[in-house]
ROLUMVEX-531676 format. One record per residue (C-alpha): residue number from 1; x, y negated, z; chain; residue in one letter. Coordinates in Angstrom, 2 decimals, padded with zeros to 5 digits. Last residue first. Layout:
N
<nr: NUM, c1: X, c2: Y, c3: Z, kette: A, rest: a>
...
***
This chain:
227
<nr: 227, c1: -061.89, c2: -137.84, c3: 055.36, kette: A, rest: x>
<nr: 226, c1: -062.35, c2: -135.42, c3: 052.48, kette: A, rest: x>
<nr: 225, c1: -063.85, c2: -138.18, c3: 050.36, kette: A, rest: x>
<nr: 224, c1: -061.10, c2: -140.58, c3: 051.43, kette: A, rest: x>
<nr: 223, c1: -058.53, c2: -138.08, c3: 050.13, kette: A, rest: x>
<nr: 222, c1: -060.27, c2: -138.05, c3: 046.78, kette: A, rest: x>
<nr: 221, c1: -060.18, c2: -141.86, c3: 046.50, kette: A, rest: x>
<nr: 220, c1: -056.54, c2: -142.07, c3: 047.57, kette: A, rest: x>
<nr: 219, c1: -055.49, c2: -139.44, c3: 045.03, kette: A, rest: x>
<nr: 218, c1: -057.54, c2: -141.13, c3: 042.31, kette: A, rest: x>
<nr: 217, c1: -055.79, c2: -144.46, c3: 042.93, kette: A, rest: x>
<nr: 216, c1: -052.32, c2: -142.90, c3: 043.17, kette: A, rest: x>
<nr: 215, c1: -052.66, c2: -141.00, c3: 039.84, kette: A, rest: x>
<nr: 214, c1: -053.13, c2: -137.24, c3: 039.96, kette: A, rest: x>
<nr: 213, c1: -051.24, c2: -134.83, c3: 037.70, kette: A, rest: x>
<nr: 212, c1: -051.76, c2: -132.85, c3: 034.51, kette: A, rest: x>
<nr: 211, c1: -049.02, c2: -132.05, c3: 032.03, kette: A, rest: x>
<nr: 210, c1: -050.22, c2: -132.29, c3: 028.44, kette: A, rest: x>
<nr: 209, c1: -048.37, c2: -130.45, c3: 025.60, kette: A, rest: x>
<nr: 208, c1: -047.05, c2: -132.71, c3: 022.83, kette: A, rest: x>
<nr: 207, c1: -047.66, c2: -131.50, c3: 019.26, kette: A, rest: x>
<nr: 206, c1: -048.35, c2: -135.10, c3: 018.27, kette: A, rest: x>
<nr: 205, c1: -051.63, c2: -135.22, c3: 016.33, kette: A, rest: x>
<nr: 204, c1: -053.19, c2: -131.97, c3: 017.53, kette: A, rest: x>
<nr: 203, c1: -051.81, c2: -132.20, c3: 021.08, kette: A, rest: x>
<nr: 202, c1: -053.12, c2: -135.74, c3: 021.51, kette: A, rest: x>
<nr: 201, c1: -056.62, c2: -134.66, c3: 020.49, kette: A, rest: x>
<nr: 200, c1: -056.44, c2: -131.49, c3: 022.58, kette: A, rest: x>
<nr: 199, c1: -055.55, c2: -133.43, c3: 025.72, kette: A, rest: x>
<nr: 198, c1: -058.20, c2: -136.07, c3: 025.05, kette: A, rest: x>
<nr: 197, c1: -060.79, c2: -133.31, c3: 025.00, kette: A, rest: x>
<nr: 196, c1: -062.66, c2: -132.60, c3: 021.79, kette: A, rest: x>
<nr: 195, c1: -065.81, c2: -133.90, c3: 020.10, kette: A, rest: x>
<nr: 194, c1: -066.20, c2: -132.51, c3: 016.58, kette: A, rest: x>
<nr: 193, c1: -067.12, c2: -134.93, c3: 013.81, kette: A, rest: x>
<nr: 192, c1: -064.51, c2: -133.53, c3: 011.45, kette: A, rest: x>
<nr: 191, c1: -062.52, c2: -136.76, c3: 011.72, kette: A, rest: x>
<nr: 190, c1: -062.16, c2: -136.16, c3: 015.47, kette: A, rest: x>
<nr: 189, c1: -064.43, c2: -137.54, c3: 018.19, kette: A, rest: x>
<nr: 188, c1: -062.62, c2: -137.96, c3: 021.51, kette: A, rest: x>
<nr: 187, c1: -063.93, c2: -136.67, c3: 024.85, kette: A, rest: x>
<nr: 186, c1: -063.94, c2: -139.13, c3: 027.75, kette: A, rest: x>
<nr: 185, c1: -066.84, c2: -137.39, c3: 029.55, kette: A, rest: x>
<nr: 184, c1: -068.88, c2: -140.55, c3: 030.14, kette: A, rest: x>
<nr: 183, c1: -067.80, c2: -143.37, c3: 027.82, kette: A, rest: x>
<nr: 182, c1: -067.16, c2: -140.90, c3: 025.00, kette: A, rest: x>
<nr: 181, c1: -064.19, c2: -141.88, c3: 022.84, kette: A, rest: x>
<nr: 180, c1: -064.35, c2: -143.14, c3: 019.27, kette: A, rest: x>
<nr: 179, c1: -060.98, c2: -143.68, c3: 017.53, kette: A, rest: x>
<nr: 178, c1: -059.35, c2: -146.93, c3: 016.43, kette: A, rest: x>
<nr: 177, c1: -056.26, c2: -146.16, c3: 014.37, kette: A, rest: x>
<nr: 176, c1: -052.66, c2: -146.89, c3: 015.33, kette: A, rest: x>
<nr: 175, c1: -052.31, c2: -143.53, c3: 017.05, kette: A, rest: x>
<nr: 174, c1: -053.04, c2: -141.69, c3: 013.82, kette: A, rest: x>
<nr: 173, c1: -050.49, c2: -143.66, c3: 011.80, kette: A, rest: x>
<nr: 172, c1: -047.89, c2: -143.34, c3: 014.54, kette: A, rest: x>
<nr: 171, c1: -048.42, c2: -139.58, c3: 014.63, kette: A, rest: x>
<nr: 170, c1: -048.33, c2: -139.28, c3: 010.83, kette: A, rest: x>
<nr: 169, c1: -045.01, c2: -141.14, c3: 010.78, kette: A, rest: x>
<nr: 168, c1: -043.76, c2: -138.90, c3: 013.58, kette: A, rest: x>
<nr: 167, c1: -044.63, c2: -135.79, c3: 011.58, kette: A, rest: x>
<nr: 166, c1: -042.97, c2: -137.15, c3: 008.42, kette: A, rest: x>
<nr: 165, c1: -039.77, c2: -137.93, c3: 010.34, kette: A, rest: x>
<nr: 164, c1: -039.76, c2: -134.47, c3: 011.92, kette: A, rest: x>
<nr: 163, c1: -040.25, c2: -132.85, c3: 008.51, kette: A, rest: x>
<nr: 162, c1: -037.39, c2: -134.89, c3: 007.11, kette: A, rest: x>
<nr: 161, c1: -035.16, c2: -133.65, c3: 009.93, kette: A, rest: x>
<nr: 160, c1: -036.13, c2: -130.01, c3: 009.25, kette: A, rest: x>
<nr: 159, c1: -035.48, c2: -130.37, c3: 005.52, kette: A, rest: x>
<nr: 158, c1: -032.06, c2: -131.94, c3: 006.20, kette: A, rest: x>
<nr: 157, c1: -031.21, c2: -129.28, c3: 008.78, kette: A, rest: x>
<nr: 156, c1: -032.24, c2: -126.50, c3: 006.40, kette: A, rest: x>
<nr: 155, c1: -030.04, c2: -127.88, c3: 003.63, kette: A, rest: x>
<nr: 154, c1: -027.12, c2: -128.05, c3: 006.06, kette: A, rest: x>
<nr: 153, c1: -027.74, c2: -124.42, c3: 007.01, kette: A, rest: x>
<nr: 152, c1: -027.58, c2: -123.44, c3: 003.34, kette: A, rest: x>
<nr: 151, c1: -024.33, c2: -125.36, c3: 002.87, kette: A, rest: x>
<nr: 150, c1: -022.79, c2: -123.85, c3: 006.01, kette: A, rest: x>
<nr: 149, c1: -023.68, c2: -120.30, c3: 004.93, kette: A, rest: x>
<nr: 148, c1: -022.28, c2: -120.95, c3: 001.45, kette: A, rest: x>
<nr: 147, c1: -019.02, c2: -122.08, c3: 003.08, kette: A, rest: x>
<nr: 146, c1: -018.95, c2: -118.88, c3: 005.13, kette: A, rest: x>
<nr: 145, c1: -019.33, c2: -116.91, c3: 001.89, kette: A, rest: x>
<nr: 144, c1: -016.41, c2: -118.79, c3: 000.36, kette: A, rest: x>
<nr: 143, c1: -014.13, c2: -118.41, c3: 003.38, kette: A, rest: x>
<nr: 142, c1: -014.75, c2: -114.65, c3: 003.41, kette: A, rest: x>
<nr: 141, c1: -014.08, c2: -114.35, c3: -000.32, kette: A, rest: x>
<nr: 140, c1: -010.80, c2: -116.25, c3: 000.10, kette: A, rest: x>
<nr: 139, c1: -009.81, c2: -113.99, c3: 002.97, kette: A, rest: x>
<nr: 138, c1: -010.19, c2: -110.90, c3: 000.78, kette: A, rest: x>
<nr: 137, c1: -012.97, c2: -108.45, c3: -000.02, kette: A, rest: x>
<nr: 136, c1: -012.64, c2: -104.76, c3: 000.97, kette: A, rest: x>
<nr: 135, c1: -014.66, c2: -103.58, c3: -002.02, kette: A, rest: x>
<nr: 134, c1: -015.51, c2: -099.97, c3: -002.73, kette: A, rest: x>
<nr: 133, c1: -017.92, c2: -099.74, c3: -005.65, kette: A, rest: x>
<nr: 132, c1: -021.61, c2: -100.48, c3: -006.18, kette: A, rest: x>
<nr: 131, c1: -021.22, c2: -103.90, c3: -004.54, kette: A, rest: x>
<nr: 130, c1: -023.37, c2: -106.00, c3: -002.22, kette: A, rest: x>
<nr: 129, c1: -023.08, c2: -109.70, c3: -001.48, kette: A, rest: x>
<nr: 128, c1: -024.74, c2: -111.37, c3: 001.49, kette: A, rest: x>
<nr: 127, c1: -026.46, c2: -114.51, c3: 002.73, kette: A, rest: x>
<nr: 126, c1: -028.55, c2: -113.87, c3: 005.80, kette: A, rest: x>
<nr: 125, c1: -031.81, c2: -114.74, c3: 007.55, kette: A, rest: x>
<nr: 124, c1: -033.33, c2: -117.84, c3: 009.15, kette: A, rest: x>
<nr: 123, c1: -032.46, c2: -117.11, c3: 012.76, kette: A, rest: x>
<nr: 122, c1: -033.79, c2: -119.36, c3: 015.52, kette: A, rest: x>
<nr: 121, c1: -032.13, c2: -122.37, c3: 017.16, kette: A, rest: x>
<nr: 120, c1: -034.39, c2: -125.10, c3: 015.77, kette: A, rest: x>
<nr: 119, c1: -031.81, c2: -125.95, c3: 013.08, kette: A, rest: x>
<nr: 118, c1: -032.15, c2: -122.42, c3: 011.66, kette: A, rest: x>
<nr: 117, c1: -029.22, c2: -120.02, c3: 011.55, kette: A, rest: x>
<nr: 116, c1: -027.94, c2: -118.05, c3: 008.56, kette: A, rest: x>
<nr: 115, c1: -026.21, c2: -114.75, c3: 009.36, kette: A, rest: x>
<nr: 114, c1: -023.16, c2: -113.57, c3: 007.39, kette: A, rest: x>
<nr: 113, c1: -022.77, c2: -110.85, c3: 004.78, kette: A, rest: x>
<nr: 112, c1: -020.31, c2: -108.51, c3: 003.09, kette: A, rest: x>
<nr: 111, c1: -021.41, c2: -105.12, c3: 001.79, kette: A, rest: x>
<nr: 110, c1: -019.93, c2: -102.22, c3: -000.15, kette: A, rest: x>
<nr: 109, c1: -021.78, c2: -099.00, c3: -000.93, kette: A, rest: x>
<nr: 108, c1: -024.63, c2: -099.83, c3: -003.22, kette: A, rest: x>
<nr: 107, c1: -025.09, c2: -096.28, c3: -004.51, kette: A, rest: x>
<nr: 106, c1: -028.84, c2: -096.90, c3: -004.86, kette: A, rest: x>
<nr: 105, c1: -029.97, c2: -093.64, c3: -003.26, kette: A, rest: x>
<nr: 104, c1: -027.08, c2: -092.73, c3: -000.95, kette: A, rest: x>
<nr: 103, c1: -025.56, c2: -096.12, c3: -000.12, kette: A, rest: x>
<nr: 102, c1: -028.73, c2: -098.17, c3: 000.05, kette: A, rest: x>
<nr: 101, c1: -030.57, c2: -095.23, c3: 001.62, kette: A, rest: x>
<nr: 100, c1: -028.10, c2: -095.16, c3: 004.55, kette: A, rest: x>
<nr: 99, c1: -026.52, c2: -091.77, c3: 005.15, kette: A, rest: x>
<nr: 98, c1: -022.90, c2: -092.98, c3: 005.04, kette: A, rest: x>
<nr: 97, c1: -023.72, c2: -096.09, c3: 007.09, kette: A, rest: x>
<nr: 96, c1: -022.67, c2: -095.54, c3: 010.71, kette: A, rest: x>
<nr: 95, c1: -020.17, c2: -092.80, c3: 009.85, kette: A, rest: x>
<nr: 94, c1: -018.40, c2: -095.15, c3: 007.43, kette: A, rest: x>
<nr: 93, c1: -016.72, c2: -093.57, c3: 004.40, kette: A, rest: x>
<nr: 92, c1: -019.87, c2: -093.64, c3: 002.29, kette: A, rest: x>
<nr: 91, c1: -020.46, c2: -097.23, c3: 003.43, kette: A, rest: x>
<nr: 90, c1: -017.28, c2: -098.43, c3: 001.74, kette: A, rest: x>
<nr: 89, c1: -015.82, c2: -101.88, c3: 002.49, kette: A, rest: x>
<nr: 88, c1: -018.48, c2: -102.77, c3: 005.09, kette: A, rest: x>
<nr: 87, c1: -018.02, c2: -106.35, c3: 006.28, kette: A, rest: x>
<nr: 86, c1: -020.46, c2: -108.04, c3: 008.70, kette: A, rest: x>
<nr: 85, c1: -019.68, c2: -111.62, c3: 009.68, kette: A, rest: x>
<nr: 84, c1: -021.41, c2: -112.67, c3: 012.88, kette: A, rest: x>
<nr: 83, c1: -024.74, c2: -112.74, c3: 014.71, kette: A, rest: x>
<nr: 82, c1: -024.46, c2: -109.00, c3: 015.54, kette: A, rest: x>
<nr: 81, c1: -028.24, c2: -108.58, c3: 015.31, kette: A, rest: x>
<nr: 80, c1: -028.55, c2: -110.60, c3: 012.11, kette: A, rest: x>
<nr: 79, c1: -025.64, c2: -108.81, c3: 010.42, kette: A, rest: x>
<nr: 78, c1: -026.99, c2: -105.41, c3: 011.50, kette: A, rest: x>
<nr: 77, c1: -030.32, c2: -106.32, c3: 009.90, kette: A, rest: x>
<nr: 76, c1: -028.50, c2: -107.39, c3: 006.75, kette: A, rest: x>
<nr: 75, c1: -027.24, c2: -103.87, c3: 006.06, kette: A, rest: x>
<nr: 74, c1: -030.87, c2: -102.90, c3: 005.75, kette: A, rest: x>
<nr: 73, c1: -032.36, c2: -099.96, c3: 007.64, kette: A, rest: x>
<nr: 72, c1: -035.53, c2: -101.98, c3: 008.21, kette: A, rest: x>
<nr: 71, c1: -035.73, c2: -100.98, c3: 011.87, kette: A, rest: x>
<nr: 70, c1: -036.48, c2: -104.55, c3: 013.01, kette: A, rest: x>
<nr: 69, c1: -038.10, c2: -105.88, c3: 010.96, kette: A, rest: x>
<nr: 68, c1: -040.36, c2: -104.23, c3: 008.41, kette: A, rest: x>
<nr: 67, c1: -039.37, c2: -104.43, c3: 004.76, kette: A, rest: x>
<nr: 66, c1: -039.65, c2: -106.89, c3: 001.89, kette: A, rest: x>
<nr: 65, c1: -038.86, c2: -107.21, c3: -001.83, kette: A, rest: x>
<nr: 64, c1: -039.63, c2: -110.73, c3: -003.00, kette: A, rest: x>
<nr: 63, c1: -036.50, c2: -111.12, c3: -005.08, kette: A, rest: x>
<nr: 62, c1: -035.56, c2: -107.84, c3: -006.72, kette: A, rest: x>
<nr: 61, c1: -032.59, c2: -105.77, c3: -005.44, kette: A, rest: x>
<nr: 60, c1: -031.19, c2: -103.30, c3: -007.99, kette: A, rest: x>
<nr: 59, c1: -028.78, c2: -105.84, c3: -009.56, kette: A, rest: x>
<nr: 58, c1: -027.36, c2: -104.29, c3: -012.74, kette: A, rest: x>
<nr: 57, c1: -028.93, c2: -106.82, c3: -015.12, kette: A, rest: x>
<nr: 56, c1: -027.74, c2: -109.82, c3: -013.10, kette: A, rest: x>
<nr: 55, c1: -029.65, c2: -112.75, c3: -011.65, kette: A, rest: x>
<nr: 54, c1: -028.59, c2: -113.04, c3: -008.03, kette: A, rest: x>
<nr: 53, c1: -031.42, c2: -112.43, c3: -005.56, kette: A, rest: x>
<nr: 52, c1: -033.42, c2: -114.97, c3: -003.59, kette: A, rest: x>
<nr: 51, c1: -035.87, c2: -114.64, c3: -000.69, kette: A, rest: x>
<nr: 50, c1: -035.24, c2: -110.95, c3: -000.13, kette: A, rest: x>
<nr: 49, c1: -037.58, c2: -110.22, c3: 002.74, kette: A, rest: x>
<nr: 48, c1: -037.50, c2: -109.30, c3: 006.42, kette: A, rest: x>
<nr: 47, c1: -040.65, c2: -108.69, c3: 008.44, kette: A, rest: x>
<nr: 46, c1: -041.82, c2: -108.54, c3: 012.04, kette: A, rest: x>
<nr: 45, c1: -041.74, c2: -112.25, c3: 012.72, kette: A, rest: x>
<nr: 44, c1: -040.01, c2: -113.91, c3: 009.80, kette: A, rest: x>
<nr: 43, c1: -036.60, c2: -112.95, c3: 008.44, kette: A, rest: x>
<nr: 42, c1: -035.35, c2: -114.44, c3: 005.18, kette: A, rest: x>
<nr: 41, c1: -032.72, c2: -112.93, c3: 002.93, kette: A, rest: x>
<nr: 40, c1: -030.35, c2: -114.66, c3: 000.54, kette: A, rest: x>
<nr: 39, c1: -028.88, c2: -112.08, c3: -001.77, kette: A, rest: x>
<nr: 38, c1: -025.94, c2: -111.52, c3: -004.12, kette: A, rest: x>
<nr: 37, c1: -025.94, c2: -108.29, c3: -006.08, kette: A, rest: x>
<nr: 36, c1: -023.94, c2: -106.91, c3: -009.01, kette: A, rest: x>
<nr: 35, c1: -020.46, c2: -107.67, c3: -007.65, kette: A, rest: x>
<nr: 34, c1: -017.47, c2: -109.26, c3: -009.41, kette: A, rest: x>
<nr: 33, c1: -016.75, c2: -111.58, c3: -006.50, kette: A, rest: x>
<nr: 32, c1: -016.63, c2: -114.61, c3: -008.80, kette: A, rest: x>
<nr: 31, c1: -019.78, c2: -113.45, c3: -010.63, kette: A, rest: x>
<nr: 30, c1: -021.62, c2: -112.90, c3: -007.33, kette: A, rest: x>
<nr: 29, c1: -020.47, c2: -116.37, c3: -006.28, kette: A, rest: x>
<nr: 28, c1: -021.83, c2: -118.02, c3: -009.43, kette: A, rest: x>
<nr: 27, c1: -025.23, c2: -116.31, c3: -009.30, kette: A, rest: x>
<nr: 26, c1: -025.70, c2: -116.84, c3: -005.56, kette: A, rest: x>
<nr: 25, c1: -024.68, c2: -120.50, c3: -005.71, kette: A, rest: x>
<nr: 24, c1: -027.02, c2: -121.10, c3: -008.67, kette: A, rest: x>
<nr: 23, c1: -029.91, c2: -119.53, c3: -006.75, kette: A, rest: x>
<nr: 22, c1: -029.22, c2: -121.75, c3: -003.75, kette: A, rest: x>
<nr: 21, c1: -029.40, c2: -124.82, c3: -005.99, kette: A, rest: x>
<nr: 20, c1: -032.71, c2: -123.68, c3: -007.51, kette: A, rest: x>
<nr: 19, c1: -034.15, c2: -122.88, c3: -004.06, kette: A, rest: x>
<nr: 18, c1: -033.39, c2: -126.44, c3: -002.95, kette: A, rest: x>
<nr: 17, c1: -034.94, c2: -127.95, c3: -006.09, kette: A, rest: x>
<nr: 16, c1: -038.02, c2: -125.72, c3: -005.81, kette: A, rest: x>
<nr: 15, c1: -039.04, c2: -126.80, c3: -002.32, kette: A, rest: x>
<nr: 14, c1: -037.93, c2: -125.21, c3: 001.00, kette: A, rest: x>
<nr: 13, c1: -041.31, c2: -125.85, c3: 002.64, kette: A, rest: x>
<nr: 12, c1: -043.29, c2: -123.93, c3: 000.04, kette: A, rest: x>
<nr: 11, c1: -040.87, c2: -121.05, c3: -000.48, kette: A, rest: x>
<nr: 10, c1: -040.61, c2: -120.53, c3: 003.28, kette: A, rest: x>
<nr: 9, c1: -039.00, c2: -122.24, c3: 006.26, kette: A, rest: x>
<nr: 8, c1: -041.06, c2: -122.34, c3: 009.47, kette: A, rest: x>
<nr: 7, c1: -039.78, c2: -118.91, c3: 010.56, kette: A, rest: x>
<nr: 6, c1: -041.86, c2: -117.54, c3: 013.43, kette: A, rest: x>
<nr: 5, c1: -039.77, c2: -115.34, c3: 015.71, kette: A, rest: x>
<nr: 4, c1: -038.60, c2: -118.37, c3: 017.74, kette: A, rest: x>
<nr: 3, c1: -042.14, c2: -119.01, c3: 018.92, kette: A, rest: x>
<nr: 2, c1: -042.28, c2: -122.75, c3: 019.50, kette: A, rest: x>
<nr: 1, c1: -040.39, c2: -124.51, c3: 022.26, kette: A, rest: x>
***
């Protein structure tokens, strides 16, 4: 399996129509909750970024803002690590968060967020809503944010599935072509003109890793040499 820290979903792979729908959900839900900030964050390797931010004048979190990960100090980092709903009604009254820069410097003291998972088993990021006043949120708010999580994850599954279909189509297209192979060393000539091993050629077009073995005929021949 690929490196689980690498997030294959970014602004290019998500497409504008998907991001537009997510943005509308953030704006509408932040208005329903009566909070200044709704965010969808994205974690990738050693960084975490605000992918989308609700469009409100009093929102102090701009889209595109990023920090190191882990040790970002963000509320969302705790959400990702706990892998469950994270609700902080008032950070200033919580010993774990009362000195956090978000609470002290920005006075964004209330947080509710859930992790977003990728279809390949890794973590995409979070969806969260942050308030500049105490906010305990109610069961309806919790159900709504969990519904947003499911909708985002469904979008990711659809994009992931389409990517797999496209990859297999390219694989079948490549395998259906006649390709030059050296009669002596069995290397294959790629479109660039470079001669590469059969293993690398198959890996490049399919992503499949080779597993070497010995066929019965070669095994018998080599054993006869030793004999």
